[in-house]
C-alpha positions as CSV (number, residue, x, y, z in Angstrom):
1,M,28.8,-19.0,-45.0
2,G,28.4,-22.7,-43.5
3,K,30.9,-22.0,-41.0
4,K,29.6,-18.8,-40.2
5,R,26.6,-20.3,-39.3
6,D,27.9,-22.4,-37.5
7,V,29.3,-20.2,-35.4
8,Y,26.9,-18.4,-34.9
9,E,25.0,-21.8,-33.4
10,L,27.8,-22.2,-31.3
11,L,27.5,-19.0,-29.5
12,D,23.9,-19.1,-29.4
13,K,24.5,-22.7,-27.8
14,Y,27.3,-21.2,-25.6
15,R,24.7,-18.3,-24.6
16,F,21.6,-21.0,-23.2
17,L,24.4,-22.8,-21.2
18,N,25.4,-19.6,-19.8
19,Y,21.8,-18.7,-18.8
20,V,21.0,-22.5,-17.4
21,W,23.7,-22.2,-15.3
22,W,23.1,-18.6,-14.0
23,L,19.6,-19.3,-13.2
24,L,20.5,-22.1,-11.2
25,E,23.6,-20.2,-9.9
26,G,20.9,-17.4,-8.7
27,N,17.7,-19.8,-7.8
28,I,20.2,-21.4,-5.5
29,L,21.7,-18.0,-3.6
30,F,18.0,-16.8,-3.9
31,W,16.7,-19.7,-1.6
32,L,20.3,-19.6,0.6
33,T,19.4,-16.2,1.7
34,S,16.0,-17.3,2.3
35,F,16.5,-20.2,4.1
36,P,14.5,-19.3,7.1
37,F,11.1,-18.7,5.6
38,L,11.8,-21.7,3.4
39,L,12.2,-23.8,6.2
40,T,9.7,-21.9,7.8
41,L,7.2,-23.2,4.5
42,L,8.6,-27.0,5.4
43,I,7.3,-26.7,8.8
44,F,3.5,-25.3,8.7
45,N,3.5,-27.3,5.1
46,F,3.3,-23.8,3.0
47,K,0.7,-22.3,4.6
48,F,1.2,-18.5,5.4
49,N,-1.2,-18.2,8.3
50,N,1.8,-18.5,11.6
51,L,3.2,-15.6,12.7
52,L,6.9,-17.6,12.2
53,S,6.2,-16.7,8.5
54,V,5.5,-13.6,9.1
55,I,8.7,-13.1,10.7
56,T,10.9,-14.9,8.3
57,S,9.3,-13.3,5.5
58,I,11.5,-10.1,5.5
59,F,14.5,-12.3,4.3
60,I,12.3,-12.7,0.8
61,G,12.7,-9.4,-0.8
62,P,16.4,-8.9,-0.1
63,S,16.5,-11.9,-1.5
64,L,15.5,-11.4,-4.4
65,F,16.2,-8.4,-5.2
66,A,19.4,-9.6,-5.5
67,L,18.6,-12.2,-7.4
68,I,16.9,-9.3,-10.2
69,Y,19.9,-6.9,-9.4
70,A,22.7,-10.4,-10.5
71,I,20.4,-11.1,-13.6
72,I,21.0,-7.5,-15.1
73,R,24.3,-8.1,-14.7
74,A,25.1,-11.5,-14.9
75,G,27.2,-10.9,-18.2
76,E,29.1,-8.1,-16.3
77,D,32.5,-9.0,-14.4
78,G,31.6,-11.2,-11.1
79,G,28.8,-12.4,-12.7
80,I,26.1,-13.9,-10.6
81,L,27.6,-14.6,-7.5
82,K,29.4,-11.0,-6.6
83,N,26.9,-9.2,-7.6
84,Y,24.3,-10.9,-5.6
85,F,26.6,-10.9,-2.4
86,I,27.8,-7.1,-3.0
87,S,24.0,-6.2,-3.4
88,Y,22.5,-8.2,-1.2
89,K,24.5,-6.3,1.4
90,K,24.9,-2.9,0.1
91,Y,20.8,-2.5,-0.3
92,F,19.6,-5.1,2.3
93,I,18.1,-2.2,4.6
94,S,16.6,0.0,2.4
95,V,14.5,-3.0,0.4
96,L,13.4,-3.9,3.6
97,K,12.2,-0.1,4.1
98,V,9.8,-1.1,1.0
99,W,9.3,-4.6,2.2
100,I,8.3,-4.8,5.6
101,P,5.3,-2.2,4.4
102,V,4.4,-4.7,1.9
103,M,4.7,-7.9,4.1
104,V,2.4,-6.4,6.7
105,I,-0.2,-5.6,4.1
106,F,-0.1,-9.2,2.0
107,F,-0.5,-11.1,5.5
108,L,-3.6,-8.8,6.7
109,I,-4.9,-9.4,3.0
110,I,-4.3,-13.7,3.6
111,F,-6.0,-13.0,7.1
112,N,-8.5,-11.1,5.3
113,I,-9.1,-14.0,2.9
114,N,-9.2,-16.9,5.0
115,F,-11.5,-14.9,7.3
116,L,-14.1,-14.2,4.4
117,S,-13.6,-18.0,3.3
118,Q,-15.7,-18.9,5.6
119,F,-19.0,-16.6,4.6
120,K,-20.1,-17.7,0.9
121,T,-22.2,-14.4,0.8
122,L,-19.0,-12.1,1.4
123,L,-17.2,-13.9,-1.6
124,L,-17.2,-10.2,-3.5
125,L,-15.3,-8.7,-0.3
126,K,-13.0,-12.5,-1.0
127,L,-12.6,-11.1,-4.7
128,L,-12.0,-7.8,-4.0
129,N,-9.1,-8.8,-1.1
130,I,-7.4,-11.1,-4.0
131,F,-7.2,-7.7,-6.2
132,L,-5.6,-5.9,-4.2
133,M,-2.9,-8.5,-3.4
134,C,-2.4,-9.1,-7.2
135,I,-1.7,-5.3,-7.5
136,L,0.5,-5.2,-4.5
137,L,2.8,-7.8,-5.8
138,T,2.6,-7.0,-9.2
139,A,3.4,-2.8,-7.7
140,T,6.2,-4.7,-5.1
141,L,7.8,-6.8,-8.0
142,N,8.1,-3.6,-10.3
143,I,9.6,-1.4,-7.8
144,L,12.7,-3.7,-7.2
145,I,13.5,-4.4,-11.0
146,V,13.7,-0.6,-11.4
147,K,15.4,-0.1,-7.9
148,A,18.2,-3.2,-9.1
149,K,18.5,-1.6,-12.7
150,Y,19.1,1.9,-11.7
151,E,19.5,1.7,-7.8
152,F,17.4,4.9,-7.3
153,E,16.1,5.7,-3.5
154,N,13.0,4.6,-2.6
155,K,11.1,7.2,-3.4
156,K,12.0,7.6,-6.7
157,C,11.4,4.2,-7.9
158,I,7.9,4.3,-6.4
159,D,7.2,7.4,-8.2
160,Y,8.5,6.3,-11.3
161,C,6.4,2.8,-10.9
162,F,3.2,4.8,-10.2
163,K,3.5,6.2,-13.5
164,L,3.9,3.4,-15.7
165,A,1.4,2.1,-14.4
166,F,-0.5,4.5,-16.6
167,I,2.2,5.0,-19.3
168,K,3.2,1.3,-19.6
169,S,0.3,-0.3,-18.0
170,I,0.7,-3.2,-20.3
171,R,4.4,-4.1,-19.3
172,Y,3.6,-3.4,-15.8
173,N,1.2,-5.7,-15.2
174,M,2.8,-8.2,-17.6
175,N,5.2,-9.2,-14.8
176,F,2.2,-10.7,-12.6
177,L,1.1,-12.9,-15.5
178,I,5.0,-13.6,-15.8
179,M,5.3,-14.6,-12.1
180,I,1.8,-17.0,-12.0
181,S,2.5,-18.4,-15.8
182,T,6.1,-19.5,-14.6
183,Y,5.0,-21.1,-11.7
184,I,1.9,-22.9,-13.1
185,L,4.0,-24.0,-16.1
186,L,6.7,-25.4,-13.7
187,S,5.0,-26.7,-11.1
188,L,3.9,-29.6,-13.5
189,V,7.6,-30.7,-12.6
190,P,8.7,-29.6,-9.3
191,V,12.2,-30.1,-9.4
192,Y,12.4,-27.7,-11.9
193,L,10.3,-25.5,-10.1
194,Y,12.3,-25.9,-7.2
195,S,15.8,-25.2,-9.0
196,Y,14.6,-22.1,-11.3
197,G,11.3,-21.4,-10.9
198,V,12.0,-17.8,-9.0
199,A,15.0,-17.3,-11.4
200,I,13.1,-17.7,-14.5
201,A,10.1,-15.4,-13.2
202,C,12.8,-12.5,-12.5
203,L,14.5,-12.8,-15.5
204,L,11.8,-12.6,-18.0
205,S,10.0,-10.3,-16.1
206,V,13.3,-8.2,-16.7
207,K,13.1,-9.0,-19.8
208,N,9.6,-7.9,-20.4
209,F,10.4,-4.1,-18.5
210,V,13.5,-3.5,-21.5
211,P,11.1,-1.2,-23.3
212,V,10.2,0.2,-19.7
213,F,14.2,0.8,-19.0
214,Q,14.2,2.5,-22.2
215,F,11.5,4.9,-21.6
216,I,13.3,5.5,-18.7
217,D,16.3,6.3,-20.0
218,E,14.7,8.6,-22.6
219,N,12.8,10.9,-19.6
220,R,15.2,10.7,-16.9
221,E,15.4,13.5,-14.3
């Protein structure tokens, strides 16, 4: 029994080390393919209220999708690197068709929040815009996860996510909490935030969606 337990412990350590490497590799690839946006953030001190941030943000969508796609298939042939670039190239235009409208709405909300911040009497409107931004980011992440898992057309992914918002509302909204909590925790040690932050948030969101995947598998049209 002792030898058997040692083997299981060794396998657990091996899986853990695999994930440590996969997440680091995926996070590096994400920032490499999003480099124009990252450079813009560094130039403007991480502020979004400029035209260059709007333009370069288009690289985030395909990069985020490719990262999720690669994480889902991390244990398959090709690993993170091959699956990342396959999905990035194959779905670049398709993802942009979802991502560009999302970014337009996102930056409009950011503009509204900055404008409303000048007026204390408009606090409720500011909070409403923040709430709308949370809904937008959550929906977008979930659409990308469903698309990365099943490679559906955009319309089908949006339809599924609209239904999931009601049928699997806890799992659906949990992904936003995962994004925020991952950022808060890892920001305490910035080197981990930059090295693993996006990849860890994606991995946890995918793991959170496992029951959702089961539901989709059982109800696929």
